[in-house]
Every structure is written in C-alpha cells, then in structure tokens.
gemmi code that builds the backbone of each chain (N, CA, C; Angstrom):
import gemmi

chains = {
    "A": [
        ("GLY", (49.852, 13.541, 15.610), (51.144, 14.786, 14.755), (51.567, 15.214, 16.202)),
        ("GLU", (52.522, 16.098, 15.378), (52.968, 17.270, 16.763), (52.120, 18.488, 16.563)),
        ("ASP", (51.964, 18.850, 17.857), (51.300, 20.291, 17.955), (52.011, 21.540, 17.080)),
        ("VAL", (53.417, 21.156, 17.203), (54.049, 22.381, 16.913), (55.377, 22.169, 16.454)),
        ("GLU", (55.494, 22.389, 14.838), (56.446, 21.626, 14.068), (57.487, 22.684, 13.776)),
        ("GLN", (58.686, 22.312, 13.464), (59.520, 23.359, 12.674), (60.580, 22.062, 11.995)),
        ("SER", (61.660, 23.189, 11.384), (62.320, 22.153, 10.479), (63.662, 21.985, 11.302)),
        ("LEU", (64.330, 21.054, 10.993), (65.204, 20.884, 11.591), (66.902, 21.740, 11.633)),
        ("PHE", (66.928, 22.227, 10.635), (68.275, 22.856, 10.305), (68.187, 24.246, 9.197)),
        ("LEU", (69.150, 24.894, 9.583), (69.482, 26.074, 8.966), (70.660, 26.597, 9.039)),
        ("SER", (71.539, 26.691, 7.737), (72.674, 27.656, 7.680), (72.554, 28.590, 7.278)),
        ("VAL", (73.524, 29.228, 7.831), (73.243, 31.153, 7.432), (74.589, 31.474, 7.022)),
        ("ARG", (75.354, 32.195, 6.103), (76.333, 33.097, 6.450), (76.337, 34.614, 7.454)),
        ("GLU", (77.397, 34.878, 8.126), (77.392, 35.744, 9.227), (76.926, 37.141, 8.610)),
        ("GLY", (75.945, 37.950, 9.107), (75.949, 39.317, 8.567), (74.445, 38.631, 7.867)),
        ("ASP", (74.175, 37.914, 7.060), (72.955, 37.880, 6.373), (71.759, 37.873, 7.439)),
        ("SER", (70.258, 37.414, 6.997), (69.289, 37.276, 7.749), (68.839, 36.265, 7.818)),
        ("SER", (68.437, 35.545, 9.126), (67.956, 34.317, 9.387), (66.424, 34.205, 9.441)),
        ("VAL", (65.901, 33.338, 8.614), (64.305, 33.177, 9.222), (63.986, 31.934, 9.720)),
        ("ILE", (63.677, 31.711, 10.799), (63.436, 30.436, 11.627), (61.542, 30.032, 11.626)),
        ("ASN", (61.260, 28.899, 10.783), (59.801, 28.649, 10.684), (59.254, 27.932, 11.545)),
        ("CYS", (57.921, 27.967, 12.052), (56.972, 26.974, 12.824), (55.716, 27.189, 12.397)),
        ("THR", (54.832, 25.976, 12.746), (53.676, 25.931, 12.340), (53.147, 25.052, 13.552)),
        ("TYR", (51.829, 25.324, 14.154), (51.297, 25.025, 15.380), (49.806, 24.589, 14.701)),
        ("THR", (49.177, 23.895, 15.327), (47.935, 23.342, 15.171), (46.387, 24.103, 15.420)),
        ("ASP", (46.805, 24.277, 17.122), (45.582, 24.697, 17.581), (45.340, 26.264, 17.433)),
        ("SER", (44.302, 26.532, 16.789), (43.799, 28.183, 16.526), (43.861, 28.878, 17.880)),
        ("SER", (43.396, 28.181, 18.966), (43.241, 28.665, 20.217), (44.275, 29.253, 21.029)),
        ("SER", (45.470, 28.881, 20.538), (46.746, 29.337, 21.180), (46.650, 30.863, 21.786)),
        ("THR", (47.429, 31.319, 23.040), (47.111, 32.453, 23.584), (48.483, 33.251, 23.122)),
        ("TYR", (49.522, 32.752, 23.280), (50.944, 33.438, 23.409), (51.631, 31.951, 22.774)),
        ("LEU", (52.798, 32.836, 21.447), (53.166, 31.892, 20.983), (55.404, 32.799, 21.003)),
        ("TYR", (55.935, 31.494, 21.253), (57.566, 32.087, 22.121), (58.416, 31.726, 20.991)),
        ("TRP", (59.270, 32.115, 21.381), (60.983, 31.650, 21.125), (61.725, 31.669, 21.988)),
        ("TYR", (62.446, 30.373, 22.023), (63.541, 30.268, 22.930), (64.768, 30.089, 21.868)),
        ("LYS", (66.099, 29.823, 22.953), (67.181, 29.856, 22.124), (67.962, 28.939, 23.404)),
        ("GLN", (68.310, 27.443, 22.453), (69.382, 26.975, 23.255), (70.782, 26.849, 22.947)),
        ("GLU", (71.666, 27.364, 23.581), (73.050, 27.109, 23.076), (73.570, 25.616, 24.094)),
        ("PRO", (74.411, 25.391, 23.377), (75.222, 24.114, 24.148), (75.504, 23.618, 25.515)),
        ("GLY", (74.947, 22.741, 26.127), (75.456, 22.477, 27.379), (74.589, 23.641, 28.410)),
        ("ALA", (73.383, 24.517, 27.703), (72.649, 25.351, 28.194), (71.091, 25.240, 28.422)),
        ("GLY", (70.470, 25.736, 29.414), (69.192, 25.857, 29.618), (68.747, 26.734, 28.170)),
        ("LEU", (67.099, 26.834, 28.298), (66.752, 27.627, 26.878), (66.615, 29.211, 27.869)),
        ("GLN", (66.855, 29.790, 26.851), (66.708, 31.361, 27.190), (65.656, 31.821, 26.347)),
        ("LEU", (64.636, 32.427, 27.342), (63.301, 33.194, 26.726), (63.914, 34.664, 25.855)),
        ("LEU", (63.595, 34.162, 24.059), (63.752, 35.128, 23.522), (62.856, 36.643, 23.289)),
        ("THR", (61.715, 35.955, 23.159), (60.956, 36.765, 22.681), (59.342, 35.990, 22.714)),
        ("TYR", (58.275, 36.678, 22.749), (56.798, 36.174, 22.367), (56.130, 36.981, 22.219)),
        ("ILE", (54.584, 36.564, 21.614), (53.684, 37.553, 20.896), (52.205, 36.739, 21.367)),
        ("PHE", (51.528, 37.933, 21.724), (50.320, 37.171, 21.451), (49.768, 36.967, 20.518)),
        ("SER", (48.488, 36.518, 20.521), (47.706, 35.416, 19.553), (47.076, 36.730, 18.381)),
        ("ASN", (46.711, 37.836, 19.466), (45.943, 39.033, 18.596), (47.294, 39.747, 18.031)),
        ("MET", (48.052, 39.633, 17.900), (48.932, 40.329, 17.003), (49.609, 39.931, 16.091)),
        ("ASP", (49.907, 40.884, 15.067), (51.053, 40.575, 13.424), (52.217, 40.284, 13.711)),
        ("MET", (52.832, 41.358, 14.387), (54.339, 41.696, 14.166), (54.971, 41.541, 15.677)),
        ("LYS", (55.819, 41.381, 16.102), (56.594, 42.509, 17.091), (58.279, 42.061, 16.866)),
        ("GLN", (58.447, 43.436, 17.160), (60.254, 43.810, 17.060), (60.663, 44.328, 17.933)),
        ("ASP", (62.293, 43.283, 18.336), (63.089, 43.494, 19.368), (64.067, 43.658, 19.382)),
        ("GLN", (64.860, 44.817, 19.029), (66.139, 44.854, 18.204), (66.268, 43.870, 17.173)),
        ("ARG", (67.239, 43.174, 17.005), (67.523, 42.496, 15.442), (66.586, 41.390, 15.818)),
        ("LEU", (65.485, 41.162, 16.404), (64.729, 40.157, 16.000), (63.238, 40.805, 16.021)),
        ("THR", (62.538, 39.959, 14.787), (61.444, 40.276, 14.314), (60.134, 39.119, 14.472)),
        ("VAL", (59.322, 38.894, 15.106), (58.373, 37.891, 15.012), (57.232, 38.485, 14.263)),
        ("LEU", (56.806, 37.555, 13.513), (55.730, 37.351, 12.305), (54.837, 35.938, 12.713)),
        ("LEU", (53.767, 36.491, 12.821), (52.531, 35.515, 13.120), (51.405, 35.719, 11.939)),
        ("ASN", (50.982, 34.902, 11.515), (50.160, 34.625, 10.512), (48.803, 33.836, 11.521)),
        ("LYS", (47.937, 34.155, 11.786), (47.520, 33.176, 12.536), (46.169, 32.340, 11.459)),
        ("LYS", (45.886, 33.050, 10.445), (45.037, 32.577, 9.476), (45.820, 30.554, 9.410)),
        ("ASP", (47.044, 30.787, 8.942), (47.759, 29.849, 8.435), (48.325, 29.165, 9.738)),
        ("LYS", (48.285, 29.732, 10.650), (48.939, 29.129, 11.849), (50.239, 29.218, 11.671)),
        ("HIS", (51.047, 30.104, 11.363), (52.680, 29.883, 10.817), (52.769, 31.156, 11.959)),
        ("LEU", (54.358, 31.157, 12.378), (55.235, 31.545, 13.180), (56.495, 31.961, 12.719)),
        ("SER", (57.074, 33.215, 12.479), (58.575, 33.290, 12.069), (59.304, 34.100, 12.964)),
        ("LEU", (60.551, 33.652, 12.973), (61.693, 34.517, 13.984), (62.354, 35.124, 12.964)),
        ("ARG", (62.626, 36.409, 12.461), (63.655, 36.848, 11.709), (65.134, 37.369, 12.466)),
        ("ILE", (65.928, 37.120, 12.484), (67.223, 37.692, 13.278), (67.904, 38.275, 11.860)),
        ("ALA", (67.964, 39.446, 12.248), (68.883, 40.389, 11.406), (70.294, 40.845, 11.826)),
        ("ASP", (71.207, 40.618, 10.615), (72.485, 40.670, 11.045), (72.638, 39.693, 11.456)),
        ("THR", (72.800, 38.319, 11.522), (73.094, 36.982, 12.055), (75.027, 37.184, 12.513)),
        ("GLN", (74.862, 36.453, 13.880), (76.402, 36.685, 13.992), (76.787, 35.227, 14.545)),
        ("THR", (77.802, 35.125, 14.690), (78.235, 33.721, 15.108), (77.658, 33.212, 16.111)),
        ("GLY", (77.421, 34.264, 17.288), (76.921, 33.875, 18.827), (75.322, 33.665, 18.355)),
        ("ASP", (74.999, 33.712, 17.164), (73.248, 33.107, 17.480), (73.307, 31.801, 16.776)),
        ("SER", (74.758, 31.050, 16.826), (74.435, 29.660, 16.500), (73.880, 28.999, 17.644)),
        ("ALA", (72.838, 28.225, 17.267), (72.064, 27.890, 18.614), (70.610, 26.704, 18.325)),
        ("ILE", (70.011, 26.137, 19.125), (69.147, 25.717, 18.561), (67.967, 26.416, 19.290)),
        ("TYR", (66.824, 26.762, 18.060), (65.647, 27.668, 18.372), (64.415, 27.110, 18.699)),
        ("PHE", (63.478, 27.264, 19.761), (62.983, 26.577, 20.335), (61.129, 27.432, 19.802)),
        ("CYS", (60.308, 26.601, 19.295), (58.721, 27.542, 18.995), (58.237, 26.859, 20.242)),
        ("ALA", (57.127, 27.799, 20.867), (56.261, 26.831, 21.804), (55.004, 27.867, 21.817)),
        ("GLU", (54.154, 27.104, 22.190), (52.664, 28.063, 22.068), (52.054, 27.569, 23.618)),
        ("THR", (51.430, 28.349, 23.948), (50.439, 28.306, 25.214), (48.828, 27.965, 24.970)),
        ("LEU", (48.285, 27.326, 25.508), (46.617, 27.593, 25.584), (46.401, 27.694, 26.771)),
        ("GLN", (45.126, 28.623, 26.704), (44.459, 28.946, 28.208), (44.052, 27.597, 28.454)),
        ("ALA", (43.410, 26.944, 27.476), (42.387, 25.938, 28.270), (43.228, 24.721, 28.703)),
        ("ALA", (44.449, 24.906, 28.555), (45.668, 23.937, 29.093), (46.286, 24.517, 30.150)),
        ("GLY", (45.949, 25.464, 30.736), (46.240, 26.225, 31.857), (47.723, 26.906, 31.532)),
        ("ASN", (47.816, 27.390, 30.213), (48.961, 27.935, 29.798), (50.311, 27.156, 29.870)),
        ("LYS", (50.130, 26.047, 29.592), (51.516, 25.158, 29.452), (52.191, 25.435, 28.416)),
        ("LEU", (53.553, 25.144, 28.218), (54.113, 25.472, 27.385), (54.089, 24.124, 26.174)),
        ("THR", (54.252, 24.340, 25.417), (54.195, 23.076, 23.870), (55.149, 23.526, 23.131)),
        ("PHE", (56.409, 22.906, 23.267), (57.487, 23.081, 22.096), (57.287, 22.507, 20.932)),
        ("GLY", (58.135, 22.861, 20.179), (58.168, 22.558, 18.659), (59.529, 21.360, 18.850)),
        ("GLY", (60.104, 20.695, 18.041), (61.521, 20.004, 17.788), (62.561, 20.721, 18.345)),
        ("GLY", (62.403, 21.784, 17.457), (63.668, 22.849, 17.502), (64.259, 22.930, 16.387)),
        ("THR", (65.106, 23.985, 16.002), (66.095, 24.289, 14.636), (67.078, 24.502, 14.886)),
        ("ARG", (68.254, 23.898, 14.801), (69.524, 24.328, 14.756), (70.057, 24.933, 13.607)),
        ("VAL", (70.405, 26.200, 14.318), (70.862, 27.216, 13.233), (72.151, 27.143, 13.148)),
        ("LEU", (72.711, 27.263, 12.369), (74.475, 26.943, 12.293), (74.876, 28.549, 11.431)),
        ("VAL", (75.567, 29.594, 12.047), (75.839, 30.670, 11.128), (77.767, 30.221, 10.913)),
        ("LYS", (77.885, 30.813, 9.711), (78.947, 30.482, 9.030), (79.807, 31.475, 8.849)),
        ("PRO", (80.791, 31.752, 9.135), (81.564, 32.957, 8.898), (82.212, 33.305, 7.543)),
    ],
    "B": [
        ("ASP", (68.862, 39.371, 39.572), (68.208, 38.256, 40.086), (69.168, 36.809, 39.699)),
        ("ALA", (69.182, 35.848, 40.530), (70.259, 34.941, 40.220), (69.507, 33.911, 39.158)),
        ("GLY", (67.988, 33.951, 39.131), (67.582, 32.877, 37.959), (67.349, 32.117, 38.553)),
        ("VAL", (66.347, 31.033, 37.737), (66.191, 29.565, 38.498), (67.475, 28.960, 38.592)),
        ("ILE", (67.661, 28.180, 39.515), (68.916, 27.264, 40.008), (68.507, 26.190, 40.263)),
        ("GLN", (69.365, 25.088, 39.665), (69.196, 23.909, 39.750), (70.236, 23.137, 40.070)),
        ("SER", (70.464, 21.843, 41.140), (71.732, 21.126, 41.457), (70.979, 19.629, 41.481)),
        ("PRO", (71.993, 18.681, 41.448), (73.302, 19.476, 40.569), (73.187, 19.095, 39.442)),
        ("ARG", (74.320, 19.848, 38.989), (74.641, 20.119, 37.152), (74.434, 18.816, 36.537)),
        ("HIS", (75.388, 17.909, 37.083), (75.867, 16.622, 36.441), (75.671, 15.684, 37.593)),
        ("GLU", (74.954, 14.529, 37.140), (74.636, 13.355, 37.954), (75.437, 12.216, 37.328)),
        ("VAL", (75.839, 11.229, 37.869), (76.353, 9.775, 37.361), (75.843, 8.832, 38.636)),
        ("THR", (74.670, 7.848, 38.197), (74.403, 6.673, 39.074), (74.432, 5.458, 38.778)),
        ("GLU", (74.139, 4.622, 39.410), (74.239, 3.400, 38.667), (72.700, 2.676, 38.625)),
        ("MET", (72.377, 1.963, 37.939), (70.916, 1.667, 37.617), (70.651, 0.853, 39.294)),
        ("GLY", (69.317, 1.439, 39.323), (68.684, 0.872, 40.673), (68.466, 1.567, 41.896)),
        ("GLN", (69.953, 3.245, 41.594), (69.910, 3.823, 42.484), (68.902, 5.366, 42.635)),
        ("GLU", (68.456, 5.954, 43.717), (67.535, 6.468, 43.743), (68.504, 7.775, 43.667)),
        ("VAL", (67.582, 8.910, 42.715), (68.464, 9.943, 42.497), (67.597, 11.434, 42.578)),
        ("THR", (67.794, 12.366, 43.351), (66.985, 13.466, 43.434), (67.136, 14.880, 42.989)),
        ("LEU", (66.732, 15.179, 41.945), (67.000, 16.648, 41.614), (66.367, 17.865, 42.160)),
        ("ARG", (67.437, 18.732, 42.641), (66.566, 20.090, 43.319), (66.162, 21.353, 42.205)),
        ("CYS", (65.634, 21.973, 42.681), (65.258, 23.482, 42.482), (64.889, 24.234, 42.770)),
        ("LYS", (65.524, 25.800, 42.811), (65.440, 26.617, 43.353), (64.649, 27.622, 42.506)),
        ("PRO", (63.135, 28.136, 42.563), (62.781, 29.140, 41.438), (63.024, 30.625, 41.708)),
        ("ILE", (63.179, 31.309, 40.484), (62.974, 32.597, 40.687), (62.087, 33.296, 42.130)),
        ("SER", (62.534, 33.984, 42.880), (62.238, 34.391, 44.048), (60.434, 35.206, 43.573)),
        ("GLY", (59.525, 35.077, 43.682), (57.915, 35.600, 43.632), (57.443, 34.981, 42.772)),
        ("HIS", (57.890, 34.031, 41.857), (57.262, 33.324, 41.029), (56.379, 32.239, 41.565)),
        ("ASN", (55.432, 32.213, 41.235), (54.285, 30.978, 41.600), (54.094, 29.856, 40.867)),
        ("SER", (54.479, 29.631, 39.970), (54.709, 28.515, 38.871), (55.646, 27.655, 38.725)),
        ("LEU", (55.860, 26.415, 38.661), (57.000, 25.642, 38.858), (56.886, 24.639, 37.584)),
        ("PHE", (58.191, 24.584, 37.036), (57.590, 23.234, 35.887), (59.020, 22.362, 36.158)),
        ("TRP", (58.880, 20.956, 35.564), (60.044, 20.226, 35.450), (59.615, 19.745, 34.108)),
        ("TYR", (60.881, 19.522, 33.163), (60.931, 19.074, 32.231), (61.774, 18.108, 31.719)),
        ("ARG", (61.670, 17.408, 30.843), (63.121, 16.297, 30.549), (63.106, 16.315, 28.975)),
        ("GLN", (64.365, 16.664, 28.548), (65.011, 16.620, 27.320), (66.085, 15.339, 26.637)),
        ("THR", (65.268, 14.515, 26.008), (66.187, 13.987, 25.193), (66.253, 14.289, 23.680)),
        ("MET", (67.417, 13.168, 22.871), (67.246, 13.441, 21.939), (66.033, 12.727, 20.757)),
        ("MET", (65.517, 11.980, 21.587), (64.633, 11.264, 21.044), (63.132, 11.905, 20.911)),
        ("ARG", (62.783, 12.190, 21.945), (61.762, 12.832, 22.422), (61.657, 14.290, 22.537)),
        ("GLY", (62.574, 15.234, 22.243), (62.408, 16.311, 22.723), (62.380, 16.909, 24.260)),
        ("LEU", (61.380, 17.947, 24.039), (61.245, 18.503, 25.403), (60.176, 17.885, 25.950)),
        ("GLU", (59.855, 17.410, 27.111), (58.854, 16.834, 27.532), (58.284, 17.442, 28.768)),
        ("LEU", (57.251, 17.785, 28.805), (56.498, 18.268, 30.385), (56.151, 17.495, 31.378)),
        ("LEU", (57.300, 17.195, 32.467), (56.692, 16.316, 33.636), (55.600, 16.550, 34.508)),
        ("ILE", (55.535, 17.115, 34.954), (54.668, 18.037, 36.086), (55.050, 19.487, 36.614)),
        ("TYR", (53.622, 20.006, 36.742), (54.019, 21.567, 36.800), (53.065, 21.900, 38.446)),
        ("PHE", (53.675, 22.756, 39.060), (52.705, 23.329, 40.477), (52.316, 24.736, 40.276)),
        ("ASN", (51.225, 25.107, 40.771), (51.029, 26.265, 41.024), (50.777, 26.649, 42.278)),
        ("ASN", (51.309, 27.680, 42.775), (51.384, 27.928, 44.474), (51.628, 26.592, 45.311)),
        ("ASN", (52.768, 26.177, 44.957), (53.143, 24.607, 45.476), (52.355, 23.582, 45.370)),
        ("VAL", (51.372, 23.460, 44.693), (50.397, 22.677, 44.443), (50.508, 21.926, 43.286)),
        ("PRO", (50.590, 20.765, 43.221), (50.700, 19.762, 41.871), (49.169, 20.154, 40.776)),
        ("ILE", (49.427, 20.688, 39.992), (48.401, 21.063, 38.934), (48.377, 19.710, 37.983)),
        ("ASP", (49.307, 19.278, 36.957), (49.208, 18.453, 36.159), (50.757, 17.752, 36.230)),
        ("ASP", (50.211, 16.151, 36.621), (51.172, 15.120, 36.448), (51.286, 14.241, 35.301)),
        ("SER", (50.778, 14.757, 34.402), (50.322, 13.427, 33.272), (51.529, 13.402, 32.543)),
        ("GLY", (52.430, 14.134, 32.642), (53.791, 13.715, 31.827), (54.764, 13.103, 32.607)),
        ("MET", (54.371, 12.849, 33.820), (55.337, 11.908, 34.352), (55.540, 9.993, 33.837)),
        ("PRO", (56.827, 10.081, 33.818), (56.846, 8.470, 32.976), (56.072, 7.306, 33.875)),
        ("GLU", (56.262, 7.290, 34.949), (55.679, 6.027, 35.760), (56.136, 6.331, 37.011)),
        ("ASP", (55.854, 5.537, 38.052), (55.812, 5.808, 39.425), (56.738, 5.857, 39.805)),
        ("ARG", (57.448, 5.715, 39.194), (59.179, 5.855, 39.522), (59.463, 7.079, 40.174)),
        ("PHE", (59.137, 8.057, 39.200), (59.456, 9.552, 39.596), (58.233, 10.451, 40.420)),
        ("SER", (58.731, 10.897, 41.172), (57.758, 11.586, 41.979), (58.337, 13.257, 41.996)),
        ("ALA", (57.448, 14.318, 42.774), (57.799, 15.443, 42.509), (56.862, 15.862, 43.907)),
        ("LYS", (58.407, 16.826, 44.357), (57.417, 17.563, 45.556), (57.820, 19.074, 45.276)),
        ("MET", (57.008, 20.078, 46.059), (57.057, 21.510, 46.494), (56.868, 21.649, 47.717)),
        ("PRO", (57.407, 21.777, 48.683), (57.241, 21.612, 50.214), (57.071, 23.403, 50.592)),
        ("ASN", (57.832, 23.843, 49.662), (57.564, 25.267, 50.127), (58.031, 26.381, 48.590)),
        ("ALA", (57.499, 27.799, 48.215), (57.420, 28.449, 47.461), (59.086, 28.694, 46.949)),
        ("SER", (59.833, 27.943, 47.710), (61.422, 28.143, 47.217), (62.070, 26.857, 46.738)),
        ("PHE", (61.514, 25.895, 46.938), (62.155, 24.497, 46.617), (61.017, 23.605, 46.123)),
        ("SER", (62.123, 23.110, 45.128), (61.425, 21.652, 44.609), (62.495, 20.538, 44.220)),
        ("THR", (61.734, 19.426, 44.663), (62.686, 17.796, 43.910), (62.012, 17.325, 43.206)),
        ("LEU", (62.905, 16.666, 41.878), (62.362, 15.593, 41.032), (63.273, 14.149, 41.924)),
        ("LYS", (62.494, 13.142, 42.193), (63.010, 12.243, 42.459), (62.499, 10.718, 41.569)),
        ("ILE", (63.746, 9.945, 41.334), (63.648, 8.760, 40.709), (64.177, 7.577, 41.181)),
        ("GLN", (63.470, 6.866, 41.519), (63.469, 5.575, 42.326), (62.392, 4.355, 41.992)),
        ("PRO", (63.494, 3.047, 41.760), (64.364, 3.286, 41.241), (65.083, 3.667, 40.145)),
        ("SER", (66.792, 4.110, 39.453), (66.664, 5.031, 38.266), (67.086, 3.595, 37.299)),
        ("GLU", (66.844, 3.916, 36.109), (66.939, 3.096, 35.213), (67.715, 3.736, 34.142)),
        ("PRO", (68.743, 3.036, 32.948), (69.677, 3.974, 31.984), (68.707, 4.316, 30.888)),
        ("ARG", (67.512, 4.052, 30.869), (66.300, 5.113, 29.863), (66.034, 5.926, 30.613)),
        ("ASP", (66.402, 6.723, 31.765), (65.891, 8.030, 32.520), (67.199, 9.093, 32.065)),
        ("SER", (68.204, 8.674, 31.488), (69.271, 9.291, 31.458), (68.623, 10.312, 30.173)),
        ("ALA", (68.960, 11.420, 30.773), (68.537, 12.934, 30.066), (69.229, 14.315, 30.546)),
        ("VAL", (68.417, 15.199, 30.046), (68.609, 16.585, 30.624), (67.212, 17.091, 31.452)),
        ("TYR", (67.323, 17.236, 32.593), (66.148, 17.824, 33.209), (66.159, 19.113, 33.700)),
        ("PHE", (64.889, 19.858, 33.250), (65.053, 21.033, 33.256), (63.855, 21.687, 34.267)),
        ("CYS", (64.181, 22.853, 35.171), (63.246, 23.094, 36.018), (62.902, 24.320, 35.199)),
        ("ALA", (61.823, 24.934, 35.562), (61.392, 26.615, 35.209), (60.562, 27.044, 35.965)),
        ("SER", (60.710, 28.479, 36.070), (59.301, 28.968, 37.059), (58.764, 30.005, 36.187)),
        ("ARG", (57.506, 30.717, 36.712), (56.957, 31.658, 35.801), (56.399, 32.767, 36.763)),
        ("GLY", (56.425, 33.755, 36.617), (55.525, 34.802, 37.417), (54.080, 35.287, 37.846)),
        ("GLY", (53.638, 35.365, 38.618), (52.477, 35.742, 38.843), (51.529, 36.883, 38.613)),
        ("THR", (52.158, 37.828, 38.402), (51.399, 39.087, 37.924), (51.722, 39.612, 36.437)),
        ("GLY", (50.782, 40.751, 36.390), (50.962, 40.809, 34.689), (51.082, 40.029, 33.562)),
        ("THR", (52.374, 40.737, 32.988), (52.516, 39.838, 31.800), (53.831, 38.697, 32.485)),
        ("GLY", (53.918, 38.874, 33.548), (55.046, 37.805, 34.025), (54.537, 36.812, 33.763)),
        ("VAL", (53.250, 36.428, 33.802), (52.597, 35.191, 33.885), (52.581, 34.336, 32.580)),
        ("TYR", (53.078, 34.735, 31.633), (53.161, 34.525, 30.333), (54.645, 34.069, 29.906)),
        ("GLU", (55.831, 34.540, 31.264), (57.222, 34.386, 30.907), (57.630, 33.231, 31.787)),
        ("GLN", (58.016, 32.186, 31.001), (58.666, 30.767, 31.832), (59.991, 30.703, 31.637)),
        ("TYR", (61.120, 31.189, 33.261), (62.585, 30.961, 32.514), (63.220, 29.697, 32.912)),
        ("PHE", (64.141, 29.303, 32.423), (64.638, 27.816, 32.732), (65.804, 27.857, 33.461)),
        ("GLY", (65.703, 27.132, 34.191), (67.129, 26.954, 35.079), (68.047, 26.300, 33.708)),
        ("PRO", (69.473, 26.328, 34.114), (70.652, 25.535, 33.300), (70.663, 23.697, 33.476)),
        ("GLY", (69.631, 23.252, 34.133), (69.503, 22.063, 33.678), (70.194, 21.263, 34.684)),
        ("THR", (70.053, 19.369, 34.685), (70.650, 18.763, 35.291), (70.915, 17.078, 34.250)),
        ("ARG", (72.128, 17.013, 34.032), (72.197, 16.255, 33.095), (72.466, 14.617, 33.466)),
        ("LEU", (71.423, 13.954, 33.681), (71.480, 12.688, 34.203), (72.147, 11.608, 33.640)),
        ("THR", (73.270, 11.002, 33.918), (73.538, 9.794, 33.388), (73.018, 8.330, 34.425)),
        ("VAL", (72.495, 7.578, 33.637), (72.389, 6.007, 34.667), (72.987, 4.994, 33.919)),
        ("THR", (73.880, 4.619, 34.694), (74.688, 3.319, 33.778), (74.251, 1.891, 34.351)),
    ],
}
model = gemmi.Model(1)
for chain_id, residues in chains.items():
    chain = gemmi.Chain(chain_id)
    for i, (resn, *xyz) in enumerate(residues, 1):
        res = gemmi.Residue()
        res.name, res.seqid = resn, gemmi.SeqId(i, " ")
        for name, pos in zip(("N", "CA", "C"), xyz):
            atom = gemmi.Atom()
            atom.name, atom.element = name, gemmi.Element(name[0])
            atom.pos, atom.b_iso = gemmi.Position(*pos), 0.0
            res.add_atom(atom)
        chain.add_residue(res)
    model.add_chain(chain)
structure = gemmi.Structure()
structure.add_model(model)
structure.setup_entities()
C-alpha cells in the first residue's frame, strides 16, 4: 500500500479555516513536509516539521504532528481563493538517504 | 536567486525520437532530483544525485531513460527512444547541503512532455 496517504478533495469557503490531513506508515520518518502545487506550476515548499516536534506555526499555516498515530495535518487560517491548489504531504527517511516520498495530493477548492 | 531552471517548458515529439530535458539547480545545492508526475501514478522519483554522483536510480523506468550530471550546475534526463506512455510532467529539484538546507528541496517549474 501507499506509504503516505491523503484524501483526494477538500472544499472550503473563503475566510474559513482549511484542514488537510495526511497519514504515513513509517515511524522512522525524520521530516514531514507540505508542498503546494498550482495549475501548470512546480511544487512550492510551504513548510516542514521535524519528527520530534508536535506543532509548527508560520503565519496562516499551522502544522500538527501526531507521531503516535502517524498523522500530519496542515491548517490554513482565513483561507483565500489563492489557496486553491493541490497540497502534497511528504516524508523523508534518514535510512533512505532523505529522499522525499509523496502522498497523492489533496485538491483544495476555495469557494467565494 | 533564480530558483531551479528547467528547459524546455514544453516538448512535443513523435514516438521513437530522442528527448533531452535539462536542469540547472540552485547555486550551492549539492543534491539534484528528477521526478515524473502523471495522473495515474502521481509523483515518482526517477533518480537523484549527490555531489554530481548518481546515488539511487531505482526509479528509472527502463533502459530508455538515462540521466547525467556532468557538473554541479547542470543535469540532463534523456529518453531514447520516446514512447507515448512517457508523456508526463518531469520535474527537477535541488537541495542545499548545509544546516537545515539539507532538508529543503526546491522544485523547478517542470517540463511537460507529450509523445505522439
């Protein structure tokens, strides 16, 4: 099965908070990442968290990590139409040379 | 910084032709990655280099694919001969070598390849 899993789609109203969820299987993950991909563009690194942290906040973005449940989430406060994109969760494993393993992506649609 | 640069941005070619994709990593980065993105398979790592040396090419689909990194500022991904199933967006990414930069991987804009 997939090492990193995400739900396919999320719809949210402008101004509300968005929460995108991700689960992973390997407990030896060192870093966990969130990338954003807009149509026709490459992947933009949004934020990442070291596996010994529970939370990281960066402006409108909050990352929560539950290592026991192997669950990662990205909360976007005051979601804007420009936040509409595909969001990818990814993990690195030190034993695998710190390669990134990506989830399938969550398409977020922000409605006005 | 200009970021990771890829060329061409779009490539349309006929089956059987050779295709060469190019990448210039961020200056000072010592790791370079080639990915392929398709609707069916998502993002797949094809190969990555550390200090210009290929470290893991287990993701390269078959012998028709080859990648080189002759110096720290340039890499190519070649497909010969190309097939319609190679149609995808190919991304190059690079990663820095010191401090927390070793964990930050930055992507280029991608090359959209269409093989007819």
